[in-house]
N, CA, C and O atoms as a CHARMM CRD file, in Angstrom:
* protein
*
  372
    1    1 UNK  N      0.86900  -1.17100   0.02000 PROA 1      0.00000
    2    1 UNK  CA    -0.01100   0.04300  -0.02200 PROA 1      0.00000
    3    1 UNK  C      0.79300   1.20500  -0.02600 PROA 1      0.00000
    4    1 UNK  O      1.63200   1.35500   0.86100 PROA 1      0.00000
    5    2 UNK  N      0.63700   2.04500  -0.91800 PROA 2      0.00000
    6    2 UNK  CA     1.51600   3.38900  -1.01000 PROA 2      0.00000
    7    2 UNK  C      0.45800   4.53500  -0.66700 PROA 2      0.00000
    8    2 UNK  O     -0.44100   4.92400  -1.41200 PROA 2      0.00000
    9    3 UNK  N      0.77900   5.03100   0.72100 PROA 3      0.00000
   10    3 UNK  CA    -0.00100   6.18100   1.38000 PROA 3      0.00000
   11    3 UNK  C      0.46600   7.43300   0.62200 PROA 3      0.00000
   12    3 UNK  O      1.62600   7.48600   0.21400 PROA 3      0.00000
   13    4 UNK  N     -0.32700   8.36200   0.43500 PROA 4      0.00000
   14    4 UNK  CA    -0.13200   9.69600  -0.10800 PROA 4      0.00000
   15    4 UNK  C     -0.42400  10.80100   0.96000 PROA 4      0.00000
   16    4 UNK  O     -1.53500  10.81900   1.49000 PROA 4      0.00000
   17    5 UNK  N      0.43100  11.63200   1.26300 PROA 5      0.00000
   18    5 UNK  CA     0.11900  12.72300   2.16900 PROA 5      0.00000
   19    5 UNK  C     -0.74600  13.57700   1.14700 PROA 5      0.00000
   20    5 UNK  O     -0.48600  13.82400  -0.03100 PROA 5      0.00000
   21    6 UNK  N     -1.86300  13.96800   1.91900 PROA 6      0.00000
   22    6 UNK  CA    -2.75000  14.79600   1.09200 PROA 6      0.00000
   23    6 UNK  C     -3.26000  16.06500   1.71400 PROA 6      0.00000
   24    6 UNK  O     -3.88300  15.94200   2.76900 PROA 6      0.00000
   25    7 UNK  N     -3.09900  17.17500   1.25100 PROA 7      0.00000
   26    7 UNK  CA    -3.67100  18.47300   1.87000 PROA 7      0.00000
   27    7 UNK  C     -5.09700  18.56800   1.53900 PROA 7      0.00000
   28    7 UNK  O     -5.39400  18.59600   0.34500 PROA 7      0.00000
   29    8 UNK  N     -6.06500  18.62300   2.46600 PROA 8      0.00000
   30    8 UNK  CA    -7.62100  18.71300   2.10400 PROA 8      0.00000
   31    8 UNK  C     -8.01400  20.12600   2.32800 PROA 8      0.00000
   32    8 UNK  O     -9.16600  20.46700   2.06100 PROA 8      0.00000
   33    9 UNK  N     -7.19300  20.93800   2.77400 PROA 9      0.00000
   34    9 UNK  CA    -7.52900  22.29000   2.94100 PROA 9      0.00000
   35    9 UNK  C     -7.92800  22.66700   4.41900 PROA 9      0.00000
   36    9 UNK  O     -8.22600  21.76900   5.20700 PROA 9      0.00000
   37   10 UNK  N     -7.93500  24.02900   4.80600 PROA 10     0.00000
   38   10 UNK  CA    -8.30900  24.40300   5.90900 PROA 10     0.00000
   39   10 UNK  C     -7.76400  23.64600   7.21700 PROA 10     0.00000
   40   10 UNK  O     -8.48500  23.42200   8.18900 PROA 10     0.00000
   41   11 UNK  N     -6.33800  23.25700   7.13200 PROA 11     0.00000
   42   11 UNK  CA    -5.60200  22.69600   8.14600 PROA 11     0.00000
   43   11 UNK  C     -6.10800  21.32200   8.39300 PROA 11     0.00000
   44   11 UNK  O     -6.00700  20.77400   9.49100 PROA 11     0.00000
   45   12 UNK  N     -6.73100  20.70200   7.20700 PROA 12     0.00000
   46   12 UNK  CA    -7.08900  19.16800   7.09700 PROA 12     0.00000
   47   12 UNK  C     -6.16600  18.51300   6.15900 PROA 12     0.00000
   48   12 UNK  O     -5.85700  18.97700   5.06200 PROA 12     0.00000
   49   13 UNK  N     -5.66300  17.18600   6.75500 PROA 13     0.00000
   50   13 UNK  CA    -4.79700  16.50800   5.87400 PROA 13     0.00000
   51   13 UNK  C     -5.07400  15.09500   6.00300 PROA 13     0.00000
   52   13 UNK  O     -5.85700  14.71600   6.87300 PROA 13     0.00000
   53   14 UNK  N     -4.50500  14.27500   5.21700 PROA 14     0.00000
   54   14 UNK  CA    -4.86300  12.88600   5.10800 PROA 14     0.00000
   55   14 UNK  C     -3.71800  12.17900   4.72300 PROA 14     0.00000
   56   14 UNK  O     -2.78900  12.83300   4.25100 PROA 14     0.00000
   57   15 UNK  N     -3.58600  10.70200   4.86000 PROA 15     0.00000
   58   15 UNK  CA    -2.83300   9.82200   4.25000 PROA 15     0.00000
   59   15 UNK  C     -3.80500   8.99100   3.28100 PROA 15     0.00000
   60   15 UNK  O     -4.83800   8.56600   3.80000 PROA 15     0.00000
   61   16 UNK  N     -3.62700   8.77700   2.22200 PROA 16     0.00000
   62   16 UNK  CA    -4.54700   8.07200   1.35800 PROA 16     0.00000
   63   16 UNK  C     -4.12000   7.05500   0.36300 PROA 16     0.00000
   64   16 UNK  O     -3.14000   7.34000  -0.32500 PROA 16     0.00000
   65   17 UNK  N     -4.62200   6.07900   0.20800 PROA 17     0.00000
   66   17 UNK  CA    -4.51300   5.11000  -0.79700 PROA 17     0.00000
   67   17 UNK  C     -5.64300   5.11700  -1.79300 PROA 17     0.00000
   68   17 UNK  O     -6.76600   4.77400  -1.42300 PROA 17     0.00000
   69   18 UNK  N     -5.39900   5.51100  -3.10800 PROA 18     0.00000
   70   18 UNK  CA    -6.53300   5.72100  -3.92900 PROA 18     0.00000
   71   18 UNK  C     -6.20500   5.01200  -5.37300 PROA 18     0.00000
   72   18 UNK  O     -5.08800   4.67500  -5.76600 PROA 18     0.00000
   73   19 UNK  N     -7.42700   4.87100  -6.05200 PROA 19     0.00000
   74   19 UNK  CA    -7.26600   4.40800  -7.45400 PROA 19     0.00000
   75   19 UNK  C     -7.87300   5.45900  -8.30900 PROA 19     0.00000
   76   19 UNK  O     -9.04500   5.32000  -8.65900 PROA 19     0.00000
   77   20 UNK  N     -7.18200   6.50800  -8.68200 PROA 20     0.00000
   78   20 UNK  CA    -7.93400   7.66500  -9.54500 PROA 20     0.00000
   79   20 UNK  C     -8.47900   8.19400  -8.60800 PROA 20     0.00000
   80   20 UNK  O     -7.81000   8.36900  -7.58900 PROA 20     0.00000
   81   21 UNK  N     -9.74600   8.58200  -8.64400 PROA 21     0.00000
   82   21 UNK  CA   -10.39900   9.52000  -7.79600 PROA 21     0.00000
   83   21 UNK  C    -11.10100   8.54600  -6.64600 PROA 21     0.00000
   84   21 UNK  O    -11.67400   9.05500  -5.68400 PROA 21     0.00000
   85   22 UNK  N    -11.02200   7.26800  -6.80000 PROA 22     0.00000
   86   22 UNK  CA   -11.74000   6.38100  -5.39800 PROA 22     0.00000
   87   22 UNK  C    -10.70000   6.25600  -4.50700 PROA 22     0.00000
   88   22 UNK  O     -9.54300   5.90600  -4.73600 PROA 22     0.00000
   89   23 UNK  N    -11.26400   6.60200  -3.37800 PROA 23     0.00000
   90   23 UNK  CA   -10.20000   6.40400  -2.14800 PROA 23     0.00000
   91   23 UNK  C    -10.51000   4.87800  -1.66000 PROA 23     0.00000
   92   23 UNK  O    -11.61300   4.40000  -1.39700 PROA 23     0.00000
   93   24 UNK  N     -9.31900   4.28700  -1.61500 PROA 24     0.00000
   94   24 UNK  CA    -9.45900   2.85800  -1.12800 PROA 24     0.00000
   95   24 UNK  C     -9.28800   2.85100   0.40200 PROA 24     0.00000
   96   24 UNK  O     -9.98100   2.06900   1.05300 PROA 24     0.00000
   97   25 UNK  N     -8.43500   3.64600   1.01000 PROA 25     0.00000
   98   25 UNK  CA    -8.20600   3.78300   2.48900 PROA 25     0.00000
   99   25 UNK  C     -7.64600   5.06500   2.77400 PROA 25     0.00000
  100   25 UNK  O     -6.95900   5.69400   1.96800 PROA 25     0.00000
  101   26 UNK  N     -7.95000   5.46200   3.96000 PROA 26     0.00000
  102   26 UNK  CA    -7.33700   6.84200   4.38900 PROA 26     0.00000
  103   26 UNK  C     -7.67300   6.94500   5.94800 PROA 26     0.00000
  104   26 UNK  O     -8.47800   6.27100   6.59200 PROA 26     0.00000
  105   27 UNK  N     -6.78500   8.03400   6.40100 PROA 27     0.00000
  106   27 UNK  CA    -6.77900   8.37900   7.81500 PROA 27     0.00000
  107   27 UNK  C     -6.78800  10.03100   7.65600 PROA 27     0.00000
  108   27 UNK  O     -5.92200  10.54500   6.94800 PROA 27     0.00000
  109   28 UNK  N     -7.71600  10.80200   8.28100 PROA 28     0.00000
  110   28 UNK  CA    -7.80300  12.13700   8.15400 PROA 28     0.00000
  111   28 UNK  C     -7.42300  12.75500   9.53100 PROA 28     0.00000
  112   28 UNK  O     -7.44300  12.03500  10.52900 PROA 28     0.00000
  113   29 UNK  N     -7.07500  14.08000   9.61600 PROA 29     0.00000
  114   29 UNK  CA    -6.79600  14.82300  10.58700 PROA 29     0.00000
  115   29 UNK  C     -6.93200  16.26700  10.28400 PROA 29     0.00000
  116   29 UNK  O     -6.86200  16.73200   9.14600 PROA 29     0.00000
  117   30 UNK  N     -7.18500  17.13800  11.66600 PROA 30     0.00000
  118   30 UNK  CA    -7.12800  18.41300  11.55000 PROA 30     0.00000
  119   30 UNK  C     -5.88000  18.73800  12.35700 PROA 30     0.00000
  120   30 UNK  O     -5.71500  18.24400  13.47300 PROA 30     0.00000
  121   31 UNK  N     -5.01000  19.55600  11.80700 PROA 31     0.00000
  122   31 UNK  CA    -3.76200  20.07500  12.44000 PROA 31     0.00000
  123   31 UNK  C     -4.05000  21.23200  13.44600 PROA 31     0.00000
  124   31 UNK  O     -4.72700  22.16900  13.02200 PROA 31     0.00000
  125   32 UNK  N     -3.71400  21.25600  14.41500 PROA 32     0.00000
  126   32 UNK  CA    -4.05000  22.35100  15.48300 PROA 32     0.00000
  127   32 UNK  C     -2.74300  22.60300  16.05700 PROA 32     0.00000
  128   32 UNK  O     -2.43100  21.96900  17.06500 PROA 32     0.00000
  129   33 UNK  N     -1.84600  23.53400  15.50000 PROA 33     0.00000
  130   33 UNK  CA    -0.53800  23.76100  16.16500 PROA 33     0.00000
  131   33 UNK  C      0.32900  22.37900  16.07700 PROA 33     0.00000
  132   33 UNK  O      0.59500  21.83400  15.00600 PROA 33     0.00000
  133   34 UNK  N      0.76200  21.85600  17.45000 PROA 34     0.00000
  134   34 UNK  CA     1.33400  20.66500  17.35900 PROA 34     0.00000
  135   34 UNK  C      0.51200  19.60900  17.63900 PROA 34     0.00000
  136   34 UNK  O      1.04700  18.67900  18.24200 PROA 34     0.00000
  137   35 UNK  N     -0.78300  19.49100  17.32800 PROA 35     0.00000
  138   35 UNK  CA    -1.71400  18.55500  17.70900 PROA 35     0.00000
  139   35 UNK  C     -2.50900  18.08400  16.50200 PROA 35     0.00000
  140   35 UNK  O     -3.17800  18.83800  15.79600 PROA 35     0.00000
  141   36 UNK  N     -2.38700  16.83900  16.33400 PROA 36     0.00000
  142   36 UNK  CA    -3.27100  16.23600  15.22500 PROA 36     0.00000
  143   36 UNK  C     -4.60500  15.58700  15.76400 PROA 36     0.00000
  144   36 UNK  O     -4.62200  14.61500  16.51900 PROA 36     0.00000
  145   37 UNK  N     -5.66300  16.20800  15.31000 PROA 37     0.00000
  146   37 UNK  CA    -6.86100  15.60400  16.00900 PROA 37     0.00000
  147   37 UNK  C     -7.47600  14.65600  15.04100 PROA 37     0.00000
  148   37 UNK  O     -8.14800  15.08500  14.10300 PROA 37     0.00000
  149   38 UNK  N     -7.26100  13.28500  15.24400 PROA 38     0.00000
  150   38 UNK  CA    -7.53900  12.28500  14.28300 PROA 38     0.00000
  151   38 UNK  C     -8.99400  12.10100  14.26500 PROA 38     0.00000
  152   38 UNK  O     -9.64800  11.73600  15.24100 PROA 38     0.00000
  153   39 UNK  N     -9.44500  12.35800  13.16000 PROA 39     0.00000
  154   39 UNK  CA   -10.98700  12.52900  12.73800 PROA 39     0.00000
  155   39 UNK  C    -11.68600  11.09400  12.10100 PROA 39     0.00000
  156   39 UNK  O    -12.71200  10.62400  12.59400 PROA 39     0.00000
  157   40 UNK  N    -11.08400  10.56100  11.10500 PROA 40     0.00000
  158   40 UNK  CA   -11.73000   9.61300  10.36100 PROA 40     0.00000
  159   40 UNK  C    -10.55200   8.42200   9.92100 PROA 40     0.00000
  160   40 UNK  O     -9.40600   8.72200   9.58800 PROA 40     0.00000
  161   41 UNK  N    -10.99700   7.23000   9.98100 PROA 41     0.00000
  162   41 UNK  CA   -10.22900   6.30700   9.38300 PROA 41     0.00000
  163   41 UNK  C    -11.26400   5.29200   8.54500 PROA 41     0.00000
  164   41 UNK  O    -12.33200   4.88400   9.00200 PROA 41     0.00000
  165   42 UNK  N    -10.70400   4.95800   7.16700 PROA 42     0.00000
  166   42 UNK  CA   -11.66000   4.42100   6.35100 PROA 42     0.00000
  167   42 UNK  C    -10.75600   3.28700   5.67200 PROA 42     0.00000
  168   42 UNK  O     -9.56500   3.48400   5.42900 PROA 42     0.00000
  169   43 UNK  N    -11.36800   2.16600   5.40300 PROA 43     0.00000
  170   43 UNK  CA   -10.89800   1.30700   4.57400 PROA 43     0.00000
  171   43 UNK  C    -11.82400   0.56200   3.77200 PROA 43     0.00000
  172   43 UNK  O    -12.77900  -0.00600   4.30200 PROA 43     0.00000
  173   44 UNK  N    -11.58100   0.51200   2.31500 PROA 44     0.00000
  174   44 UNK  CA   -12.86700   0.02800   1.67200 PROA 44     0.00000
  175   44 UNK  C    -13.21900  -1.51700   2.09000 PROA 44     0.00000
  176   44 UNK  O    -12.42300  -2.25100   2.67600 PROA 44     0.00000
  177   45 UNK  N    -14.43300  -1.85600   1.72400 PROA 45     0.00000
  178   45 UNK  CA   -15.02400  -2.79300   2.39300 PROA 45     0.00000
  179   45 UNK  C    -13.95500  -4.19800   1.96400 PROA 45     0.00000
  180   45 UNK  O    -13.52800  -4.97500   2.81900 PROA 45     0.00000
  181   46 UNK  N    -13.66200  -4.30900   0.53300 PROA 46     0.00000
  182   46 UNK  CA   -13.07300  -5.40500  -0.08000 PROA 46     0.00000
  183   46 UNK  C    -11.44300  -5.41800   0.57800 PROA 46     0.00000
  184   46 UNK  O    -10.83200  -6.48700   0.56000 PROA 46     0.00000
  185   47 UNK  N    -10.96600  -4.51800   0.99500 PROA 47     0.00000
  186   47 UNK  CA    -9.53300  -4.52100   1.77500 PROA 47     0.00000
  187   47 UNK  C     -9.71300  -4.63400   3.29600 PROA 47     0.00000
  188   47 UNK  O     -8.72200  -4.69000   4.02300 PROA 47     0.00000
  189   48 UNK  N    -10.90700  -4.66800   3.76800 PROA 48     0.00000
  190   48 UNK  CA   -10.94700  -4.97500   5.29400 PROA 48     0.00000
  191   48 UNK  C    -10.37700  -6.31200   5.90000 PROA 48     0.00000
  192   48 UNK  O    -10.32900  -7.38100   5.29200 PROA 48     0.00000
  193   49 UNK  N     -9.97500  -6.10300   7.12100 PROA 49     0.00000
  194   49 UNK  CA    -9.71500  -7.48200   7.85800 PROA 49     0.00000
  195   49 UNK  C     -8.11000  -7.93100   7.46100 PROA 49     0.00000
  196   49 UNK  O     -7.68300  -9.05500   7.72700 PROA 49     0.00000
  197   50 UNK  N     -7.33000  -6.93200   6.81800 PROA 50     0.00000
  198   50 UNK  CA    -6.17100  -7.26600   6.36500 PROA 50     0.00000
  199   50 UNK  C     -5.04300  -6.40300   7.24300 PROA 50     0.00000
  200   50 UNK  O     -3.86000  -6.45600   6.90900 PROA 50     0.00000
  201   51 UNK  N     -5.48000  -5.60200   8.39100 PROA 51     0.00000
  202   51 UNK  CA    -4.61900  -4.78500   9.00500 PROA 51     0.00000
  203   51 UNK  C     -4.23000  -3.42500   8.48800 PROA 51     0.00000
  204   51 UNK  O     -3.34800  -2.74000   9.00500 PROA 51     0.00000
  205   52 UNK  N     -4.99700  -3.04600   7.35500 PROA 52     0.00000
  206   52 UNK  CA    -4.81200  -1.78900   6.68300 PROA 52     0.00000
  207   52 UNK  C     -5.17900  -0.67900   7.73900 PROA 52     0.00000
  208   52 UNK  O     -4.39200   0.26600   7.79500 PROA 52     0.00000
  209   53 UNK  N     -6.15300  -0.66300   8.49600 PROA 53     0.00000
  210   53 UNK  CA    -6.56500   0.51500   9.41400 PROA 53     0.00000
  211   53 UNK  C     -5.27200   0.71600  10.33300 PROA 53     0.00000
  212   53 UNK  O     -4.72200   1.80700  10.48100 PROA 53     0.00000
  213   54 UNK  N     -4.85600  -0.48400  10.93400 PROA 54     0.00000
  214   54 UNK  CA    -3.62700  -0.24700  11.87500 PROA 54     0.00000
  215   54 UNK  C     -2.46600   0.40900  11.30700 PROA 54     0.00000
  216   54 UNK  O     -1.77300   1.21800  11.92500 PROA 54     0.00000
  217   55 UNK  N     -2.21900  -0.06900   9.77200 PROA 55     0.00000
  218   55 UNK  CA    -1.20700   0.64100   9.10900 PROA 55     0.00000
  219   55 UNK  C     -1.45800   1.93100   8.99500 PROA 55     0.00000
  220   55 UNK  O     -0.49700   2.67200   9.19900 PROA 55     0.00000
  221   56 UNK  N     -2.65700   2.50400   8.67800 PROA 56     0.00000
  222   56 UNK  CA    -2.88700   3.83800   8.45100 PROA 56     0.00000
  223   56 UNK  C     -2.50200   4.74300   9.88400 PROA 56     0.00000
  224   56 UNK  O     -1.96200   5.84800   9.91800 PROA 56     0.00000
  225   57 UNK  N     -2.95100   3.91900  11.02300 PROA 57     0.00000
  226   57 UNK  CA    -2.50900   4.87100  12.41400 PROA 57     0.00000
  227   57 UNK  C     -1.13700   4.49200  12.52300 PROA 57     0.00000
  228   57 UNK  O     -0.58700   5.09200  13.44700 PROA 57     0.00000
  229   58 UNK  N     -0.41700   3.73300  11.92300 PROA 58     0.00000
  230   58 UNK  CA     0.98400   3.48500  12.19100 PROA 58     0.00000
  231   58 UNK  C      1.71800   4.70600  11.37300 PROA 58     0.00000
  232   58 UNK  O      2.53000   5.47100  11.89200 PROA 58     0.00000
  233   59 UNK  N      1.29000   4.75500  10.00000 PROA 59     0.00000
  234   59 UNK  CA     1.85800   6.04100   9.21800 PROA 59     0.00000
  235   59 UNK  C      1.53400   7.45600   9.92900 PROA 59     0.00000
  236   59 UNK  O      2.42500   8.30600   9.95300 PROA 59     0.00000
  237   60 UNK  N      0.42600   7.69000  10.43700 PROA 60     0.00000
  238   60 UNK  CA     0.11900   8.77100  11.04100 PROA 60     0.00000
  239   60 UNK  C      0.92600   9.09400  12.32400 PROA 60     0.00000
  240   60 UNK  O      1.32400  10.22500  12.60200 PROA 60     0.00000
  241   61 UNK  N      1.12600   7.98700  13.07800 PROA 61     0.00000
  242   61 UNK  CA     1.85900   7.91100  14.25400 PROA 61     0.00000
  243   61 UNK  C      3.51800   8.48800  14.02700 PROA 61     0.00000
  244   61 UNK  O      4.17100   9.24500  14.74500 PROA 61     0.00000
  245   62 UNK  N      3.91200   7.76500  12.66100 PROA 62     0.00000
  246   62 UNK  CA     5.32500   7.98700  12.38200 PROA 62     0.00000
  247   62 UNK  C      5.46800   9.47400  12.03300 PROA 62     0.00000
  248   62 UNK  O      6.45900  10.16300  12.27300 PROA 62     0.00000
  249   63 UNK  N      4.31400   9.87900  11.42200 PROA 63     0.00000
  250   63 UNK  CA     4.56300  11.28600  10.84500 PROA 63     0.00000
  251   63 UNK  C      4.31400  12.28100  11.96500 PROA 63     0.00000
  252   63 UNK  O      4.69100  13.44300  11.81200 PROA 63     0.00000
  253   64 UNK  N      3.65300  11.86900  13.17500 PROA 64     0.00000
  254   64 UNK  CA     3.48100  12.78300  14.38600 PROA 64     0.00000
  255   64 UNK  C      4.98300  12.76600  15.05500 PROA 64     0.00000
  256   64 UNK  O      5.45200  13.81200  15.50400 PROA 64     0.00000
  257   65 UNK  N      5.64700  11.64700  15.09800 PROA 65     0.00000
  258   65 UNK  CA     6.92200  11.37900  15.78800 PROA 65     0.00000
  259   65 UNK  C      7.88100  12.31500  14.95000 PROA 65     0.00000
  260   65 UNK  O      8.62300  13.14500  15.47600 PROA 65     0.00000
  261   66 UNK  N      7.80300  12.13300  13.82800 PROA 66     0.00000
  262   66 UNK  CA     8.74500  12.93700  12.94100 PROA 66     0.00000
  263   66 UNK  C      8.77600  14.39600  13.04600 PROA 66     0.00000
  264   66 UNK  O      9.78000  15.09200  12.89300 PROA 66     0.00000
  265   67 UNK  N      7.54900  14.81800  13.32900 PROA 67     0.00000
  266   67 UNK  CA     7.27200  16.41400  13.50300 PROA 67     0.00000
  267   67 UNK  C      7.04200  16.76900  15.02500 PROA 67     0.00000
  268   67 UNK  O      6.56600  17.84600  15.38500 PROA 67     0.00000
  269   68 UNK  N      7.37500  15.89200  15.77000 PROA 68     0.00000
  270   68 UNK  CA     7.06000  16.08100  17.09100 PROA 68     0.00000
  271   68 UNK  C      5.65800  16.55200  17.49600 PROA 68     0.00000
  272   68 UNK  O      5.47600  17.47800  18.28700 PROA 68     0.00000
  273   69 UNK  N      4.77700  15.92500  16.96300 PROA 69     0.00000
  274   69 UNK  CA     3.34400  16.41500  17.26500 PROA 69     0.00000
  275   69 UNK  C      2.70500  15.33200  18.12000 PROA 69     0.00000
  276   69 UNK  O      3.17800  14.19600  18.08100 PROA 69     0.00000
  277   70 UNK  N      1.63900  15.61800  18.90400 PROA 70     0.00000
  278   70 UNK  CA     0.86900  14.74200  19.52800 PROA 70     0.00000
  279   70 UNK  C     -0.58500  14.40200  18.72500 PROA 70     0.00000
  280   70 UNK  O     -1.07900  15.26200  17.99600 PROA 70     0.00000
  281   71 UNK  N     -1.20300  13.14500  18.90500 PROA 71     0.00000
  282   71 UNK  CA    -2.28700  12.68400  18.39500 PROA 71     0.00000
  283   71 UNK  C     -3.55400  12.72600  19.35900 PROA 71     0.00000
  284   71 UNK  O     -3.48800  12.14700  20.44300 PROA 71     0.00000
  285   72 UNK  N     -4.73300  13.42000  18.96900 PROA 72     0.00000
  286   72 UNK  CA    -5.91000  13.38900  19.86800 PROA 72     0.00000
  287   72 UNK  C     -6.89800  12.62100  19.01800 PROA 72     0.00000
  288   72 UNK  O     -7.30600  13.07500  17.94800 PROA 72     0.00000
  289   73 UNK  N     -7.34700  11.23400  19.59800 PROA 73     0.00000
  290   73 UNK  CA    -8.35100  10.58700  18.57900 PROA 73     0.00000
  291   73 UNK  C     -9.78300  11.15200  18.92000 PROA 73     0.00000
  292   73 UNK  O    -10.27600  11.29100  20.03900 PROA 73     0.00000
  293   74 UNK  N    -10.24500  11.39600  17.89100 PROA 74     0.00000
  294   74 UNK  CA   -11.71200  11.53500  17.83900 PROA 74     0.00000
  295   74 UNK  C    -12.50700  10.44400  17.11300 PROA 74     0.00000
  296   74 UNK  O    -13.65000  10.11100  17.42600 PROA 74     0.00000
  297   75 UNK  N    -11.76200   9.90400  16.07800 PROA 75     0.00000
  298   75 UNK  CA   -12.12000   8.64200  15.43600 PROA 75     0.00000
  299   75 UNK  C    -12.02000   7.48200  16.35300 PROA 75     0.00000
  300   75 UNK  O    -11.00500   7.22200  16.99900 PROA 75     0.00000
  301   76 UNK  N    -13.30300   6.68300  16.38500 PROA 76     0.00000
  302   76 UNK  CA   -13.01500   5.49400  17.27700 PROA 76     0.00000
  303   76 UNK  C    -12.23100   4.38900  16.95500 PROA 76     0.00000
  304   76 UNK  O    -11.96700   3.58400  17.84800 PROA 76     0.00000
  305   77 UNK  N    -11.78600   4.20800  15.74400 PROA 77     0.00000
  306   77 UNK  CA   -10.80100   3.30300  15.36200 PROA 77     0.00000
  307   77 UNK  C     -9.38300   3.78400  16.10900 PROA 77     0.00000
  308   77 UNK  O     -8.72600   2.95600  16.74100 PROA 77     0.00000
  309   78 UNK  N     -9.03300   4.92100  16.01500 PROA 78     0.00000
  310   78 UNK  CA    -7.80900   5.55100  16.51000 PROA 78     0.00000
  311   78 UNK  C     -7.78400   5.53800  17.95800 PROA 78     0.00000
  312   78 UNK  O     -6.73000   5.30000  18.54800 PROA 78     0.00000
  313   79 UNK  N     -8.97200   5.79900  18.63700 PROA 79     0.00000
  314   79 UNK  CA    -9.26300   5.76400  20.04100 PROA 79     0.00000
  315   79 UNK  C     -9.00100   4.22100  20.70100 PROA 79     0.00000
  316   79 UNK  O     -8.43500   3.96100  21.76300 PROA 79     0.00000
  317   80 UNK  N     -9.58700   3.30900  19.74500 PROA 80     0.00000
  318   80 UNK  CA    -9.48800   1.88300  20.28100 PROA 80     0.00000
  319   80 UNK  C     -8.03100   1.46800  20.15700 PROA 80     0.00000
  320   80 UNK  O     -7.60500   0.68300  21.00300 PROA 80     0.00000
  321   81 UNK  N     -7.20100   1.91300  19.18300 PROA 81     0.00000
  322   81 UNK  CA    -6.05700   1.68700  18.58100 PROA 81     0.00000
  323   81 UNK  C     -4.94100   2.12700  19.92200 PROA 81     0.00000
  324   81 UNK  O     -4.12600   1.32100  20.37000 PROA 81     0.00000
  325   82 UNK  N     -5.07400   3.36700  20.37100 PROA 82     0.00000
  326   82 UNK  CA    -4.55500   3.75600  21.33100 PROA 82     0.00000
  327   82 UNK  C     -4.73200   3.01000  22.75200 PROA 82     0.00000
  328   82 UNK  O     -3.81500   2.88700  23.56400 PROA 82     0.00000
  329   83 UNK  N     -5.89900   2.58400  22.91200 PROA 83     0.00000
  330   83 UNK  CA    -6.25700   1.84800  24.02200 PROA 83     0.00000
  331   83 UNK  C     -5.62100   0.37600  24.02400 PROA 83     0.00000
  332   83 UNK  O     -5.26700  -0.20300  25.05100 PROA 83     0.00000
  333   84 UNK  N     -5.54100  -0.06800  22.92300 PROA 84     0.00000
  334   84 UNK  CA    -5.01500  -1.69200  22.58700 PROA 84     0.00000
  335   84 UNK  C     -3.56900  -1.54400  22.63400 PROA 84     0.00000
  336   84 UNK  O     -2.97600  -2.31700  23.38700 PROA 84     0.00000
  337   85 UNK  N     -2.89500  -0.70800  21.97800 PROA 85     0.00000
  338   85 UNK  CA    -1.45100  -1.03400  21.84300 PROA 85     0.00000
  339   85 UNK  C     -0.84200   0.13900  22.32200 PROA 85     0.00000
  340   85 UNK  O     -1.24100   1.27000  22.04400 PROA 85     0.00000
  341   86 UNK  N      0.39100  -0.19000  23.24300 PROA 86     0.00000
  342   86 UNK  CA     1.24900   0.45100  24.02900 PROA 86     0.00000
  343   86 UNK  C      2.35900   1.37800  23.16900 PROA 86     0.00000
  344   86 UNK  O      3.01900   2.29400  23.65800 PROA 86     0.00000
  345   87 UNK  N      2.40200   0.99200  21.98100 PROA 87     0.00000
  346   87 UNK  CA     3.24800   1.52200  21.06400 PROA 87     0.00000
  347   87 UNK  C      2.92800   2.94100  20.48600 PROA 87     0.00000
  348   87 UNK  O      3.65900   3.51100  19.67600 PROA 87     0.00000
  349   88 UNK  N      1.83300   3.42100  20.95500 PROA 88     0.00000
  350   88 UNK  CA     1.41400   4.77800  20.55600 PROA 88     0.00000
  351   88 UNK  C      1.39100   5.72200  21.65800 PROA 88     0.00000
  352   88 UNK  O      0.92300   6.84700  21.48800 PROA 88     0.00000
  353   89 UNK  N      1.93900   5.28800  22.96000 PROA 89     0.00000
  354   89 UNK  CA     1.91200   6.17400  24.29200 PROA 89     0.00000
  355   89 UNK  C      2.67600   7.44500  23.92300 PROA 89     0.00000
  356   89 UNK  O      2.21800   8.55100  24.21100 PROA 89     0.00000
  357   90 UNK  N      3.88700   7.28600  23.25900 PROA 90     0.00000
  358   90 UNK  CA     4.71400   8.47600  22.99100 PROA 90     0.00000
  359   90 UNK  C      3.79200   9.59800  22.18900 PROA 90     0.00000
  360   90 UNK  O      4.09300  10.78400  22.32300 PROA 90     0.00000
  361   91 UNK  N      2.80600   9.26600  21.45900 PROA 91     0.00000
  362   91 UNK  CA     2.05300  10.38700  20.53600 PROA 91     0.00000
  363   91 UNK  C      0.90100  10.70000  21.08900 PROA 91     0.00000
  364   91 UNK  O      0.40000  11.71400  20.60400 PROA 91     0.00000
  365   92 UNK  N      0.15000  10.06600  22.14100 PROA 92     0.00000
  366   92 UNK  CA    -1.02300  10.40000  22.78800 PROA 92     0.00000
  367   92 UNK  C     -0.93700  11.68000  23.21100 PROA 92     0.00000
  368   92 UNK  O      0.11300  12.12100  23.67900 PROA 92     0.00000
  369   93 UNK  N     -2.18200  12.50400  23.07100 PROA 93     0.00000
  370   93 UNK  CA    -2.26900  13.80700  23.74100 PROA 93     0.00000
  371   93 UNK  C     -2.77500  13.70000  25.04400 PROA 93     0.00000
  372   93 UNK  O     -2.90900  14.70700  25.73900 PROA 93     0.00000
């Protein structure tokens, strides 16, 4: 999966896997200074149950670490991942 950093406008960003205009998987957030407010995680139904949603969170967490940001989950999947995996403790807001 090749995730592309995408600017959505108005301080909103995403990492996306797309086929043309069709989004296959994405994680979106609003950037507020050094805080990434994680809003939405999506994986197309045909690609689910392959660990792609976690890979999206992993990618966002790596981006947060690289830029010394923290992540605040609004998205239920990101909140669940933060509860389940200790590997995100350093990026939790």
